[in-house]
RODRENVO-617000 format. One record per residue (C-alpha): x, y, z. Coordinates in steps of 0.001 Angstrom, whole numbers, padded with zeros to 6 digits, always signed. Layout:
% residues N
XYZ ...
***
This chain:
% residues 154
-062124+017101-005280 -058516+016244-004581 -054751+017177-003331 -054419+018491-006900 -057563+020864-006942 -056791+024556-007955 -059082+026794-005992 -059298+030566-006050 -061895+033192-004199 -065089+033438-005620 -065016+036974-006641 -068711+037094-005356 -067416+037008-001185 -065747+039468+000162 -063364+038916+003416 -061436+040909+006312 -058900+039248+008881 -059829+040631+012471 -057854+038893+015351 -056050+036652+012966 -059294+035055+011809 -060752+035915+008387 -064341+036627+008263 -065989+036129+005042 -069281+037454+003321 -070797+036517+000457 -071921+039511-001291 -074888+037894-003120 -076837+036253-000303 -075189+038294+003111 -074063+035404+004726 -071293+035163+006148 -068315+033087+007633 -065499+032794+010192 -062089+030480+009785 -059921+029641+012514 -056423+030621+012175 -055322+027710+009397 -058380+028659+007494 -057707+032336+007597 -053846+030865+006548 -055330+028996+003595 -058173+031417+002667 -054914+033862+002196 -053127+031710+000185 -055677+031275-002385 -054045+032086-005596 -055583+030133-008458 -052352+028635-009171 -051585+026673-006646 -052804+023147-005377 -054345+022220-002278 -051354+019747-001636 -048842+022959-002274 -051059+024976-000073 -050960+022439+002995 -047003+021853+002464 -046840+025560+002926 -049330+025611+006104 -047099+023053+007902 -044215+024499+006793 -045121+027445+008605 -046581+025926+011769 -043617+023777+011905 -041266+026627+011917 -043411+028229+014510 -042820+025127+016679 -039145+025133+016337 -039281+029112+017345 -041498+028276+020647 -038576+025719+021870 -036268+028399+021042 -038068+030459+022854 -039089+028207+025783 -035095+027654+025751 -034094+031153+025796 -036809+031877+029112 -035098+029187+030963 -031242+030467+030423 -032609+033910+031291 -034475+032481+034602 -037316+034475+033369 -040334+035574+035120 -043573+034978+035187 -044846+038048+033187 -042235+036708+030462 -043632+033191+030453 -047253+034790+030184 -046374+036868+027106 -044878+033752+025443 -047798+031742+025934 -050027+034642+024852 -047972+034981+021677 -048274+031579+020331 -051819+030816+021790 -050936+028509+024634 -051446+027746+028095 -049206+029352+030424 -048668+025729+032335 -047355+024224+029166 -044478+026973+029578 -044205+026870+033110 -044134+022510+033169 -040992+022604+030055 -039310+025217+031816 -039543+023290+035234 -038080+020076+033336 -035319+022261+031455 -034348+023490+034350 -033887+019994+035766 -031755+018770+032953 -028213+018688+033227 -026201+017912+030210 -026057+019886+027035 -027030+017067+025031 -030246+016385+027018 -031340+020039+026651 -030873+019748+022733 -032701+016578+022611 -035237+018225+025228 -035868+021202+022900 -036264+019044+019723 -039306+016833+021527 -041136+020824+022706 -041006+021460+018949 -041961+017725+017764 -045124+018160+020131 -046578+020563+017962 -045200+019699+014619 -047949+018816+011855 -047744+016682+008714 -048115+018221+005406 -050398+015014+005056 -052796+015990+008045 -053233+019495+007297 -054077+018248+003544 -056325+015925+004796 -057904+019162+006724 -057709+021637+003286 -059883+019025+001547 -062448+019033+003928 -062400+022367+004299 -062347+023391+000365 -065110+021224-000316 -067121+022836+002525 -065815+026347+000900 -066911+025320-002749 -070260+023836-001459 -071006+027127+000211 -069914+028950-003241 -066892+030697-001390 -064346+029743-003737 -064544+028360-007465 -062289+025988-009703 
***
């Protein structure tokens, strides 16, 4: 199996996504598997036409877009002088610790020039960026496990 491998879901597997995580059940054995959010994204993308490398690029792009959105949202909280409830809501939305949000709000509040704010916004986003290569390596490992467990076929 390599980056150019094309996978599809096995006909013998059913699944349901619950709270952002896929629960897979092999119908022939009754064995169930659960996937984390990235694994779930991968599972949902499996179409029998797209390579693992292409899936990795799509997933990295999605998560990097979310990193940009998070940085923009933190900047908005600073400008709005948002309360703790808004900060908690953002932390929950992105599944991160509220202390991360509060720390960055404090730093941004003390930043002075617009250029410094812009650079800081970019630094926040970069803290969450993932490379397609890293995602690809993780997906290859996951794909091998899924193939061994007969959840996917080539």
